[in-house]
C-alpha positions as CSV (number, residue, x, y, z in Angstrom):
1,M,0.0,0.0,0.0
2,Q,1.3,3.4,-0.9
3,K,1.9,5.2,2.4
4,K,2.6,8.6,1.1
5,L,-0.1,11.1,0.3
6,Q,0.4,12.2,-3.3
7,L,-1.8,15.2,-3.7
8,S,-1.4,18.2,-5.8
9,L,-0.5,20.2,-2.7
10,I,2.3,18.1,-1.4
11,T,5.2,20.3,-0.4
12,V,8.6,18.9,-0.6
13,A,11.5,20.7,-2.1
14,L,13.5,23.8,-2.3
15,V,14.5,25.6,-5.4
16,S,17.9,26.7,-6.8
17,S,19.4,28.0,-3.6
18,L,16.2,29.8,-2.6
19,H,16.1,27.3,0.3
20,A,12.4,28.0,0.3
21,Q,9.8,25.7,1.9
22,N,6.5,25.8,3.7
23,A,7.3,22.4,5.1
24,H,3.9,20.6,5.0
25,T,4.4,16.9,4.2
26,L,3.4,13.8,6.0
27,E,6.8,12.2,6.5
28,S,10.4,13.1,6.8
29,I,11.7,14.0,3.3
30,S,15.0,15.3,2.3
31,V,14.9,18.2,-0.2
32,T,17.6,19.1,-2.6
33,A,18.4,22.4,-4.3
34,S,19.4,22.4,-7.9
35,Q,22.8,23.7,-6.7
36,G,23.3,20.3,-5.0
37,T,22.5,21.2,-1.3
38,T,20.4,18.5,0.5
39,L,18.4,19.5,3.6
40,E,15.6,18.1,5.6
41,K,12.3,19.8,4.9
42,K,12.3,21.4,8.3
43,D,15.5,23.3,7.5
44,V,14.1,25.8,5.0
45,T,12.1,29.0,5.6
46,D,9.9,30.3,2.7
47,S,6.5,29.1,1.4
48,V,7.0,26.5,-1.3
49,T,4.5,24.1,-2.8
50,V,5.9,21.2,-4.7
51,I,3.8,19.0,-7.1
52,T,5.6,15.7,-7.6
53,K,5.7,13.5,-10.7
54,E,3.6,10.9,-8.8
55,S,1.0,13.6,-8.0
56,L,0.8,14.7,-11.7
57,E,0.3,11.1,-12.8
58,E,-2.3,10.5,-10.1
59,S,-4.4,13.6,-10.9
60,R,-3.9,13.3,-14.7
61,V,-3.5,17.0,-15.4
62,T,-1.9,18.0,-18.7
63,T,-1.2,21.7,-18.5
64,L,0.5,24.0,-16.0
65,N,-2.9,25.8,-15.7
66,E,-4.6,22.6,-14.5
67,A,-1.8,21.8,-12.1
68,L,-1.8,25.2,-10.4
69,N,-5.5,26.0,-10.5
70,K,-6.4,24.4,-7.2
71,L,-3.5,25.5,-5.0
72,A,-3.7,27.7,-1.9
73,G,-3.0,31.3,-2.7
74,I,-3.3,30.8,-6.5
75,S,-6.3,31.6,-8.7
76,M,-6.8,31.6,-12.4
77,T,-9.0,33.0,-15.1
78,Q,-9.1,31.9,-18.7
79,N,-10.7,33.3,-21.9
80,G,-12.3,30.0,-23.1
81,G,-11.1,26.4,-23.2
82,A,-7.9,24.6,-23.9
83,G,-5.0,26.8,-25.1
84,K,-6.8,30.1,-24.7
85,S,-5.1,33.0,-22.9
86,S,-5.2,32.9,-19.2
87,S,-4.1,34.9,-16.1
88,M,-2.6,33.5,-13.0
89,F,-2.8,35.3,-9.7
90,M,-0.4,34.4,-6.8
91,R,-1.6,36.0,-3.6
92,G,-3.4,38.5,-5.8
93,M,-0.3,39.5,-7.9
94,S,-0.8,38.7,-11.6
95,S,1.1,36.5,-14.1
96,K,3.6,39.1,-15.3
97,R,5.0,39.2,-11.8
98,I,5.6,35.4,-11.7
99,L,8.8,34.1,-13.1
100,V,8.5,30.7,-14.8
101,L,11.6,28.6,-15.3
102,I,11.9,25.2,-16.9
103,D,15.3,23.6,-16.0
104,G,16.5,27.1,-15.3
105,V,15.5,28.6,-18.6
106,R,13.2,31.6,-18.5
107,Y,9.7,31.1,-20.1
108,N,8.5,34.7,-19.6
109,N,7.9,36.2,-23.1
110,P,9.3,39.7,-23.4
111,T,6.9,40.6,-26.2
112,S,3.9,39.5,-24.1
113,F,1.7,41.7,-22.0
114,S,1.4,39.1,-19.2
115,G,4.7,37.2,-18.8
116,A,4.8,33.5,-19.3
117,E,2.1,31.8,-21.5
118,F,0.8,29.4,-18.8
119,S,-1.8,27.8,-21.1
120,Q,0.9,26.7,-23.6
121,I,3.1,24.8,-21.0
122,M,2.5,21.1,-21.2
123,L,3.5,18.7,-18.4
124,Y,4.3,15.5,-20.3
125,N,7.9,15.3,-19.2
126,V,7.9,16.8,-15.7
127,K,9.6,15.5,-12.6
128,Q,8.3,18.1,-10.3
129,I,6.9,21.6,-10.1
130,E,8.0,24.0,-7.4
131,I,6.0,27.1,-6.6
132,I,7.7,29.7,-4.4
133,K,5.4,32.5,-3.0
134,G,6.7,36.0,-2.1
135,S,9.2,38.1,-3.8
136,Q,12.3,36.3,-5.1
137,S,13.8,39.3,-6.9
138,G,16.7,39.1,-4.4
139,V,17.7,35.8,-6.1
140,W,16.2,35.9,-9.7
141,G,15.8,39.6,-10.4
142,S,13.0,41.1,-12.5
143,D,9.7,39.1,-13.2
144,A,9.9,37.4,-9.8
145,S,8.3,40.0,-7.5
146,A,5.3,37.8,-6.8
147,G,7.2,34.5,-6.8
148,V,8.7,31.8,-9.0
149,I,7.4,28.6,-10.6
150,N,10.3,26.3,-11.3
151,I,9.6,23.2,-13.5
152,I,12.2,20.4,-13.4
153,T,12.0,17.9,-16.2
154,N,12.8,14.2,-16.2
155,K,16.3,12.9,-16.4
156,A,17.5,9.6,-18.0
157,N,18.0,6.6,-15.6
158,K,20.7,4.1,-16.2
159,G,19.9,1.7,-19.0
160,F,17.3,2.0,-21.7
161,H,13.8,3.1,-20.8
162,S,10.6,4.2,-22.6
163,A,7.2,5.5,-21.7
164,F,4.1,6.1,-23.7
165,N,0.8,7.8,-22.9
166,A,-2.4,8.1,-24.9
167,E,-5.7,9.8,-23.9
168,Y,-9.0,10.4,-25.7
169,G,-12.0,12.3,-24.5
170,S,-14.7,14.9,-24.9
171,F,-14.6,17.6,-27.6
172,E,-12.6,15.1,-29.8
173,T,-9.6,15.6,-27.5
174,K,-6.6,13.5,-28.3
175,K,-3.3,13.5,-26.4
176,S,-0.2,11.3,-26.8
177,S,3.4,11.4,-25.6
178,L,6.4,9.3,-26.1
179,Q,9.7,9.3,-24.0
180,L,12.9,7.4,-24.8
181,S,16.0,7.5,-22.7
182,Y,19.3,5.8,-22.3
183,A,22.1,6.3,-19.7
184,T,25.5,4.9,-18.8
185,D,28.0,5.9,-16.1
186,D,29.5,8.3,-18.7
187,Y,26.6,9.9,-20.6
188,D,22.8,10.1,-20.7
189,V,20.3,11.1,-23.4
190,L,16.5,11.6,-23.2
191,V,14.0,12.6,-25.9
192,N,10.3,13.5,-25.4
193,G,7.5,14.2,-27.8
194,F,3.9,15.3,-27.1
195,I,0.8,16.1,-29.2
196,H,-2.4,17.7,-27.9
197,D,-5.2,18.1,-30.4
198,T,-8.8,19.1,-29.6
199,D,-11.8,20.5,-31.5
200,G,-12.5,22.4,-28.2
201,I,-15.5,24.6,-27.3
202,S,-16.3,28.1,-28.4
203,A,-14.1,30.6,-26.7
204,V,-17.0,32.9,-26.2
205,E,-20.5,32.5,-24.7
206,A,-23.1,35.0,-23.7
207,K,-22.2,37.7,-21.3
208,K,-24.2,38.1,-18.1
209,S,-25.9,41.1,-19.6
210,E,-27.1,39.1,-22.7
211,A,-30.4,37.2,-22.7
212,E,-28.7,34.0,-23.7
213,Y,-26.5,33.8,-20.6
214,G,-26.6,30.3,-19.1
215,Q,-26.7,28.5,-22.4
216,R,-23.6,26.6,-23.6
217,H,-22.0,27.2,-27.0
218,D,-23.5,24.0,-28.6
219,D,-27.0,25.1,-27.6
220,L,-26.4,28.5,-29.2
221,G,-24.8,27.1,-32.4
222,L,-21.5,28.8,-31.8
223,E,-18.5,27.4,-33.7
224,E,-15.8,25.4,-31.9
225,D,-12.4,27.0,-31.4
226,S,-9.8,24.2,-31.9
227,Y,-6.3,24.0,-30.3
228,T,-3.2,22.0,-31.3
229,N,0.1,21.8,-29.4
230,K,3.1,19.9,-30.6
231,S,6.1,19.9,-28.3
232,I,9.5,18.1,-28.3
233,D,12.5,18.3,-26.1
234,A,15.9,16.6,-25.8
235,K,18.4,16.4,-23.0
236,L,22.0,15.2,-23.4
237,G,24.5,15.0,-20.5
238,Y,28.2,13.9,-20.4
239,N,30.1,13.2,-17.1
240,I,33.6,14.3,-17.9
241,T,34.8,13.1,-14.5
242,D,33.0,12.2,-11.2
243,S,33.1,15.9,-10.4
244,D,32.5,17.5,-13.8
245,R,29.5,17.4,-16.1
246,V,28.2,19.2,-19.2
247,E,24.6,19.2,-20.3
248,I,22.6,20.4,-23.3
249,T,18.8,20.8,-23.4
250,V,16.6,21.8,-26.4
251,Q,12.9,22.4,-26.2
252,A,10.5,23.4,-28.9
253,T,6.7,24.1,-28.9
254,N,4.5,24.8,-31.9
255,S,0.8,25.6,-31.2
256,L,-2.1,26.7,-33.2
257,N,-5.0,28.3,-31.3
258,Y,-8.3,29.6,-32.7
259,Y,-10.1,32.1,-30.6
260,D,-13.0,34.6,-31.0
261,G,-13.0,38.4,-31.4
262,G,-14.0,39.3,-27.8
263,A,-16.4,38.5,-25.0
264,G,-20.0,37.7,-25.8
265,I,-21.9,35.8,-28.5
266,T,-21.7,38.7,-31.0
267,K,-17.9,38.2,-31.0
268,D,-18.2,34.6,-32.2
269,N,-15.9,34.4,-35.3
270,T,-14.1,31.7,-37.3
271,L,-11.1,33.9,-38.2
272,P,-8.9,34.9,-35.3
273,S,-6.0,32.6,-34.6
274,Q,-2.6,32.6,-33.1
275,Y,0.4,30.4,-34.1
276,L,3.2,30.1,-31.6
277,Q,6.7,28.9,-32.3
278,N,8.7,28.9,-29.0
279,R,12.2,27.6,-28.6
280,F,14.4,27.1,-25.5
281,Y,18.1,26.2,-25.3
282,N,20.4,25.6,-22.4
283,L,24.1,24.7,-22.2
284,S,25.7,24.2,-18.8
285,Y,29.0,23.0,-17.2
286,A,29.0,22.0,-13.5
287,H,31.8,21.1,-11.1
288,K,31.3,19.8,-7.6
289,D,33.7,19.0,-4.8
290,S,33.7,19.1,-1.0
291,L,33.9,22.9,-0.9
292,N,32.4,24.2,-4.2
293,D,29.4,23.6,-6.3
294,F,30.3,25.7,-9.4
295,K,28.1,26.2,-12.5
296,I,28.4,28.2,-15.7
297,N,25.3,28.4,-17.8
298,Y,24.1,29.9,-21.1
299,S,20.4,29.9,-21.9
300,S,18.3,31.3,-24.8
301,S,14.5,31.6,-25.1
302,T,13.0,32.7,-28.4
303,F,9.3,33.5,-29.0
304,K,7.4,34.0,-32.2
305,R,3.6,34.8,-32.5
306,D,1.8,35.1,-35.8
307,I,-1.7,36.5,-35.2
308,V,-4.5,36.5,-37.8
309,G,-7.2,38.9,-36.7
310,N,-10.4,40.5,-37.9
311,Y,-8.6,43.8,-38.4
312,G,-5.4,42.6,-40.0
313,N,-2.4,40.3,-39.2
314,S,0.5,41.0,-36.8
315,Q,3.7,39.3,-35.7
316,Y,5.7,39.4,-32.5
317,I,9.2,38.1,-32.3
318,G,11.3,38.2,-29.1
319,S,14.1,36.6,-27.2
320,V,15.8,36.4,-23.8
321,N,19.5,35.5,-23.6
322,E,21.4,34.9,-20.4
323,V,24.9,33.9,-19.3
324,K,25.2,33.1,-15.6
325,I,28.1,32.0,-13.3
326,D,27.5,30.9,-9.7
327,D,29.2,29.0,-7.0
328,K,28.0,27.6,-3.7
329,I,30.7,27.6,-1.1
330,T,30.3,25.5,2.0
331,Y,32.2,27.1,4.8
332,M,30.7,25.3,7.9
333,E,28.8,22.0,8.3
334,D,25.4,23.7,8.1
335,S,26.3,26.9,6.4
336,F,27.1,28.0,2.9
337,L,27.4,31.0,0.6
338,R,26.2,31.1,-2.9
339,V,27.6,34.0,-5.1
340,G,27.3,34.7,-8.8
341,T,26.9,37.1,-11.7
342,S,24.8,37.2,-14.9
343,Y,24.2,39.1,-18.1
344,Q,20.6,39.2,-19.5
345,E,19.4,40.7,-22.8
346,F,15.7,41.1,-23.6
347,E,14.9,41.8,-27.3
348,Q,11.8,42.4,-29.5
349,E,12.0,42.6,-33.2
350,E,10.2,45.3,-35.2
351,V,6.4,45.2,-35.0
352,T,5.6,48.7,-36.0
353,T,7.5,51.4,-37.9
354,D,9.8,51.7,-34.9
355,T,13.2,50.0,-34.9
356,D,13.9,46.8,-32.9
357,K,13.8,47.3,-29.2
358,S,15.9,45.8,-26.4
359,Y,17.3,46.3,-22.9
360,S,19.9,44.4,-20.8
361,A,21.1,44.0,-17.3
362,I,24.3,43.0,-15.6
363,S,23.8,41.4,-12.2
364,A,25.6,40.3,-9.1
365,F,23.9,38.2,-6.4
366,G,24.5,36.3,-3.2
367,T,22.7,34.0,-0.8
368,N,23.8,33.0,2.7
369,Y,22.4,30.1,4.6
370,N,22.9,29.3,8.3
371,K,21.5,26.5,10.5
372,L,22.5,27.9,13.9
373,S,21.0,25.0,15.9
374,T,18.5,22.3,15.5
375,K,15.8,24.9,16.1
376,T,16.9,28.1,14.2
377,I,17.5,28.6,10.5
378,I,18.3,32.0,8.9
379,T,18.7,32.8,5.2
380,E,19.7,36.1,3.5
381,S,19.8,37.0,-0.2
382,I,20.8,40.2,-2.1
383,R,21.0,41.1,-5.7
384,Y,22.1,44.1,-7.7
385,D,20.9,44.6,-11.3
386,R,22.4,47.3,-13.5
387,Y,20.1,48.1,-16.4
388,N,20.9,50.1,-19.5
389,E,17.4,51.5,-19.9
390,F,15.9,51.7,-16.4
391,D,17.0,52.7,-12.9
392,N,19.3,50.2,-11.3
393,S,17.9,47.8,-8.8
394,L,19.0,46.5,-5.4
395,T,16.7,43.8,-4.0
396,A,16.9,41.5,-1.0
397,K,15.1,38.8,0.9
398,F,15.4,37.5,4.5
399,G,13.9,34.5,6.2
400,V,14.0,32.9,9.6
401,K,12.5,29.8,11.0
402,Q,12.2,28.9,14.7
403,F,11.0,25.6,16.1
404,V,9.2,26.4,19.3
405,H,8.0,23.0,20.4
406,N,8.8,19.6,18.8
407,D,7.8,20.1,15.1
408,I,5.7,23.3,15.7
409,F,7.5,26.2,14.0
410,V,7.1,29.9,13.4
411,S,8.7,31.4,10.2
412,T,8.8,34.8,8.7
413,N,10.0,36.0,5.3
414,I,10.3,39.5,3.8
415,G,11.6,40.5,0.4
416,T,11.8,43.5,-1.9
417,G,10.9,43.1,-5.6
418,Y,11.6,44.8,-8.9
419,N,9.5,44.3,-12.1
420,A,10.6,45.9,-15.3
421,P,7.8,46.5,-17.9
422,T,7.9,44.0,-20.8
423,L,8.9,45.1,-24.3
424,G,5.4,44.4,-25.4
425,Q,4.0,46.8,-22.8
426,L,6.5,49.5,-23.8
427,Y,6.6,49.1,-27.6
428,G,3.9,46.6,-28.6
429,K,1.2,47.2,-31.2
430,W,-1.8,47.5,-28.9
431,G,-1.9,49.9,-25.9
432,A,1.9,50.3,-25.6
433,N,3.3,53.0,-23.4
434,P,7.1,53.8,-23.7
435,D,6.9,56.0,-20.6
436,L,6.3,53.1,-18.3
437,K,8.8,52.6,-15.5
438,P,9.6,49.5,-13.4
439,E,7.4,48.5,-10.4
440,K,8.9,48.2,-7.0
441,S,7.4,45.9,-4.4
442,L,7.6,44.5,-0.9
443,T,6.3,41.1,0.2
444,S,6.1,39.6,3.7
445,E,4.6,36.6,5.4
446,L,4.3,35.0,8.8
447,T,3.6,31.2,9.3
448,I,2.9,29.1,12.3
449,G,2.3,25.3,12.0
450,N,3.7,21.9,11.7
451,N,3.6,19.1,9.1
452,K,-0.2,18.8,9.2
453,V,-1.7,22.2,9.9
454,W,-0.5,25.6,9.1
455,L,-1.6,29.2,9.0
456,T,0.1,31.9,6.9
457,G,-0.6,35.6,6.9
458,F,0.8,37.7,4.1
459,Y,1.1,41.4,3.1
460,N,2.3,42.6,-0.3
461,E,2.5,46.0,-1.9
462,I,3.5,47.3,-5.3
463,T,4.6,50.8,-6.0
464,D,3.6,52.3,-9.4
465,L,1.5,49.3,-10.4
466,I,1.3,48.7,-14.2
467,E,-2.3,48.0,-15.3
468,Y,-4.2,47.9,-18.6
469,D,-7.0,50.4,-19.3
470,W,-9.3,49.7,-22.3
471,T,-9.3,53.4,-23.2
472,D,-5.7,54.5,-22.4
473,G,-3.8,51.2,-22.8
474,Y,-1.0,50.4,-20.4
475,M,-0.8,52.9,-17.6
476,Q,1.0,53.4,-14.2
477,V,-1.1,53.7,-11.0
478,S,1.0,56.0,-8.9
479,G,1.2,55.1,-5.2
480,K,1.0,51.7,-3.5
481,S,-1.4,48.9,-4.4
482,K,-1.9,46.4,-1.6
483,F,-2.5,42.6,-1.4
484,K,-3.1,41.0,1.9
485,G,-4.7,37.8,3.3
486,I,-4.4,34.5,5.0
487,E,-3.8,30.9,3.9
488,L,-5.0,28.1,6.2
489,G,-4.1,24.5,5.3
490,Y,-4.5,20.9,6.6
491,E,-3.3,17.6,5.2
492,D,-3.0,14.1,6.6
493,F,-3.1,10.5,5.7
494,L,-5.9,8.7,7.5
495,F,-6.7,5.0,8.0
496,D,-3.7,3.9,6.1
497,S,-5.6,4.5,2.8
498,L,-7.1,8.0,2.7
499,G,-5.2,11.1,1.8
500,V,-6.9,14.4,2.7
501,N,-5.9,18.0,1.9
502,A,-7.8,21.2,2.3
503,T,-6.8,24.9,2.1
504,Y,-8.7,28.1,2.5
505,T,-7.5,31.5,1.1
506,Y,-8.8,34.9,2.0
507,L,-7.5,37.8,-0.2
508,K,-8.1,41.5,0.0
509,T,-6.7,43.7,-2.8
510,E,-6.8,47.4,-3.5
511,D,-5.0,49.8,-5.8
512,A,-3.5,53.1,-4.8
513,E,-6.9,54.7,-5.2
514,S,-8.4,52.1,-2.8
515,K,-10.3,50.3,-5.6
516,E,-10.6,46.5,-5.4
517,L,-8.6,44.9,-8.2
518,A,-10.4,42.8,-10.9
519,R,-10.8,39.0,-11.2
520,R,-9.3,38.1,-7.8
521,P,-11.7,36.0,-5.6
522,K,-12.0,37.2,-2.1
523,N,-12.5,33.7,-0.7
524,Q,-11.3,30.4,-2.1
525,I,-11.5,26.8,-0.8
526,D,-9.6,24.0,-2.4
527,A,-9.9,20.3,-1.3
528,N,-8.5,17.0,-2.5
529,V,-9.3,13.5,-1.3
530,V,-7.6,10.3,-2.6
531,Y,-8.7,6.8,-1.5
532,Y,-6.3,4.0,-2.2
533,V,-8.5,1.0,-2.6
534,D,-5.6,-1.4,-2.8
535,D,-2.1,-1.6,-4.3
536,Y,-3.6,-1.2,-7.8
537,I,-6.6,1.1,-7.7
538,D,-7.1,4.7,-6.4
539,V,-9.9,7.2,-6.8
540,G,-9.7,10.9,-6.2
541,L,-12.0,13.9,-5.9
542,R,-10.8,17.5,-6.2
543,G,-13.1,20.4,-5.4
544,Q,-12.8,24.2,-5.6
545,Y,-15.0,27.0,-4.4
546,I,-14.5,30.5,-5.8
547,G,-16.0,33.3,-3.8
548,E,-17.1,36.8,-4.9
549,R,-15.1,38.0,-7.9
550,Y,-15.8,40.9,-10.3
551,D,-14.8,41.2,-13.9
552,S,-13.6,44.8,-13.5
553,A,-11.9,46.9,-10.8
554,D,-13.9,48.5,-8.0
555,K,-16.5,45.7,-8.1
556,Q,-17.7,46.8,-11.5
557,D,-19.3,44.7,-14.4
558,A,-20.2,41.1,-14.0
559,Q,-19.8,39.1,-10.8
560,T,-18.0,35.9,-12.0
561,G,-17.5,34.0,-8.7
562,K,-19.6,32.1,-6.2
563,Y,-19.5,28.7,-7.7
564,T,-18.1,25.2,-6.8
565,I,-16.7,22.7,-9.3
566,F,-15.5,19.1,-8.8
567,D,-13.1,16.8,-10.8
568,F,-13.0,13.0,-10.4
569,T,-10.0,10.8,-11.3
570,T,-9.4,7.0,-11.0
571,N,-6.3,5.0,-11.8
572,Y,-5.9,1.3,-12.3
573,K,-2.4,-0.3,-12.2
574,L,-2.5,-3.5,-14.3
575,N,1.2,-4.3,-13.6
576,N,4.5,-2.6,-13.4
577,N,4.3,-1.7,-17.1
578,F,0.7,-0.8,-17.8
579,S,-1.9,1.4,-16.1
580,F,-5.2,2.8,-17.2
581,Y,-7.1,5.9,-15.9
582,G,-10.3,7.8,-16.3
583,K,-11.3,11.3,-15.3
584,I,-14.4,13.5,-15.3
585,N,-13.9,17.2,-15.2
586,N,-16.6,19.5,-13.9
587,L,-18.4,16.5,-12.5
588,S,-21.7,18.3,-11.7
589,D,-21.8,20.1,-15.1
590,K,-21.7,23.5,-13.4
591,Y,-22.2,26.5,-15.7
592,Y,-19.7,29.2,-14.8
593,Q,-17.4,31.8,-16.4
594,S,-14.1,33.0,-14.9
595,V,-14.2,35.9,-17.3
596,D,-17.5,37.5,-18.4
597,G,-18.5,36.4,-21.9
598,Y,-15.9,33.6,-22.2
599,A,-16.8,29.9,-22.0
600,S,-15.8,27.2,-19.5
601,A,-16.2,23.5,-20.4
602,G,-19.1,21.6,-19.0
603,R,-18.9,18.0,-17.8
604,S,-16.3,16.2,-19.9
605,F,-14.9,12.6,-19.9
606,Y,-11.4,11.2,-20.6
607,L,-9.8,7.8,-20.8
608,G,-6.1,7.1,-20.9
609,L,-3.4,4.5,-21.1
610,N,0.2,4.6,-19.7
611,A,2.9,2.1,-20.7
612,K,6.5,2.1,-19.2
613,Y,9.4,-0.2,-19.9
């Protein structure tokens, strides 16, 4: 019988010397930073949620949106079904303030208005997902003022291995993936491929102000908006010596997404589409000995969007290139210093009559970690970024964790953030504002709990918030916008066969003019129950309640909250090589919209097969 609760809220790891963890697991688990530092979960400070590979397989989610949507402190809105644009809010702070990394490569699109394209990130080759809340600019620089999502992909195990997955379901949805790997003591290679194709649903439905509200797209005769995603990646590593390794990774995603012309049934249209061609490259060299954990890394992310619209076509091409050198130096048994430097260049090719646009930053950073006793842990990080187009930035973060009785702890973290406007916001085709300046932010949190129950209070503020106005385009809200709330969580493993997890999030937001921000739910409840029938069968039920939420700021326009949805999953393990699964999304067939005038899928069914050798 599987003794470990594998839920989508299991928290286990720390990320790339952030040493960040809200340590809520059901058993003693060692956590390892990507710099090679291994610590017990109780020895880190910040709030981190980790979704394991086992949890992803158990819940049968496919996209990053699906994986994150039912986590404490995170909410999502989406403009229609699969592949359509979405917004993620981490403790009320939106997508463009969340840095997304895959194997250390930046996925935030500099030509985009909203950062990383969450709906395009597929999870077919993922080992684990690590979500760090609170400003991490002191470690990662810009784009991390709300937090970081770090995705770690699979690595080849010794010998030859293969894995295959196929899924079919509602809306003529077909998904398949294939993974091949081979490894020896000297080298390893892994190749993945994935295809997701669906007829989908109409991106739009009736707005609340329209008489047809409440009827689904097929009842209204609206056309389906299809989506196709084809992704492939390869990872090659060579162990020069026992202490030295080089590694190359290449990832490519092509997706074609049809969408409608705007909210409401009058905007139903067969024409608008977006074709994405995103490429990601990484080359690294690492050396590790008893004193040093040294790494030099070059990464490149390229983004290309071809848009066909009702009022003409447009193209956006951008890239991020980074060279980074860092070293973790162990100077005492439970203490180390990580120092490094980097050069980043953000580029956007010509999209108007203007010339190509770019900006760059040279950075220096350091993180210090001290475990002063079995009861006290302290971490400090600082980073300086020198920009050629903006004011220079000095950011920092500090965390301390104190065990007060047995496994009961109190932890606090505070960090300053810096978020440069994207090139799309500055020089894009729609609503651009070249006068935008970087946002500055402050985040803080206080947690008390143990490995089963915890309570976190948080307070965040952003100075000179960048927001979009339908009349004026991108604009700066002078003053401080505030985000505050609490997260309450419980998880346990009961009766040797029942995993239970539940979280409650309360959020209050207001801009510098004391207006409540749009599309953030004030109350949110997420729950997950998994019952392990025996060694071969498990069944799971995930539920989410979204409280009051308005489509526009200051509680204006449609109220899009106050609904509850459930998803059901079951897995059957035939033997060590084959397993089958089924899932029902939106089990009660609830009609709801996360954005006024955009559709959400009704009850839908899916069946799948996994094969591993």
